[in-house]
C-alpha positions in Angstrom: 146.4 87.0 32.2 147.9 89.4 34.7 145.6 91.3 37.1 144.9 95.0 36.2 144.0 96.2 39.8 145.9 99.4 40.0 149.1 97.9 41.5 152.0 97.6 39.1 153.6 94.2 38.6 156.7 94.8 40.6 154.7 95.9 43.7 152.3 93.0 43.3 155.2 90.5 43.3 156.7 92.2 46.3 153.4 92.1 48.1 152.8 88.5 47.3 156.3 87.6 48.5 155.6 89.3 51.9 152.2 87.7 52.1 153.9 84.3 51.4 155.9 84.8 54.6 152.7 85.6 56.5 151.1 82.5 55.0 154.1 80.3 56.0 154.2 81.7 59.6 150.4 81.2 60.0 150.5 77.7 58.6 153.5 76.7 60.8 151.7 78.1 63.8 148.5 76.3 62.8 150.4 73.0 62.7 152.1 73.6 66.0 148.8 74.5 67.7 147.1 71.4 66.2 150.0 69.3 67.5 149.6 70.7 71.0 145.9 70.2 70.9 146.5 66.5 70.3 149.3 66.1 72.8 148.6 68.4 75.7 148.5 66.8 79.2 148.3 68.0 82.7 145.8 69.6 85.1 144.5 72.0 82.4 144.0 69.4 79.7 140.4 70.1 79.0 140.6 73.8 78.9 143.8 73.9 76.8 142.6 71.1 74.5 139.5 73.2 73.7 141.4 76.5 73.5 143.9 75.1 71.1 141.1 73.7 68.9 139.5 77.1 68.7 142.8 78.7 67.8 143.9 76.2 65.1 140.4 76.3 63.6 140.6 80.1 63.2 144.1 79.8 61.7 142.9 77.1 59.2 140.5 79.7 57.8 143.1 82.4 57.8 145.6 80.5 55.7 143.0 80.2 53.0 142.3 83.9 53.1 146.0 84.8 52.9 146.7 82.3 50.1 143.7 83.6 48.1 145.0 87.2 48.5 148.3 86.1 47.0 146.4 84.6 44.1 144.3 87.8 43.7 147.6 89.6 43.3 148.5 87.3 40.4 151.1 85.1 42.0 151.1 81.5 43.1 150.8 80.8 46.9 153.4 78.5 48.4 151.8 75.2 49.5 154.3 72.6 50.8 156.1 71.9 54.0 159.5 72.6 52.3 158.3 76.0 51.0 156.7 76.9 54.4 159.8 75.8 56.3 162.0 78.0 54.2 159.7 81.1 54.5 158.6 80.8 58.1 160.2 82.4 61.1 158.4 80.0 63.4 160.2 76.8 64.4 158.5 73.4 64.8 158.1 72.0 68.3 160.6 69.3 69.2 159.6 66.4 71.4 156.6 66.6 73.6 156.8 69.8 75.8 154.7 70.2 78.9 151.7 72.5 78.9 153.6 75.5 80.2 156.2 75.1 77.4 153.4 74.7 74.9 151.9 78.0 76.0 155.3 79.7 75.9 156.0 78.5 72.4 152.5 79.5 71.2 152.9 83.0 72.7 156.2 83.3 70.8 154.6 82.0 67.6 151.7 84.5 67.8 154.1 87.4 68.5 156.2 86.3 65.5 153.2 86.5 63.3 152.4 89.9 64.7 155.9 91.1 63.9 155.6 89.7 60.4 152.3 91.7 60.0 153.9 94.9 61.2 156.8 94.5 58.7 154.2 94.0 55.9 151.9 96.9 56.7 154.2 99.7 55.4 154.6 97.8 52.1 150.9 97.3 51.6 150.1 100.9 52.6 152.8 102.2 50.3 151.3 100.3 47.4 147.8 101.6 48.2 146.8 98.0 48.6 143.8 98.4 51.0 142.7 94.8 50.6 146.0 93.4 51.8 146.3 96.1 54.5 142.8 95.1 55.9 143.7 91.4 55.8 147.0 92.0 57.6 145.3 94.3 60.2 142.7 91.7 60.9 145.3 89.0 61.3 147.4 91.2 63.6 144.4 91.9 65.8 143.6 88.1 66.2 147.1 87.2 67.0 147.5 90.1 69.5 144.4 88.9 71.4 145.4 85.3 71.3 148.9 86.1 72.6 147.4 88.1 75.4 145.1 85.3 76.4 147.9 82.8 76.3 150.2 85.0 78.4 147.3 85.4 80.9 147.4 81.7 81.5 150.9 81.9 82.8 150.0 84.5 85.4 
């Protein structure tokens, strides 16, 4: 049974496709942040270990919200590593970078998610999809603040 929520099928599919990219970016960044939480070393270990945990915990909740929005639009959410790898603009970390490189990669990842959000906003606004617009705006705000905080660590 298809949703009858005032958004035609073609637009719902297009919205779900865009949100699938946001889901993949968020999940990939979640995994990278969790990896860095486990493997960070150096003089800022305690602070970064705790900060990364706060960040990946927030993203864990966010991936569920994005996936559920895709489902509310009547489409299936991607849910595997292969699907996420093909949709995400964020690359996995290679090797075991030092803490400064971890920060740099996370800043880049958060800024990538922000750009994905900005690309999706005109689509959601054009479809009068206030629910997706609000979700994307909320995600963008979180990632902008997190990127700023990470950049501040680098001085």
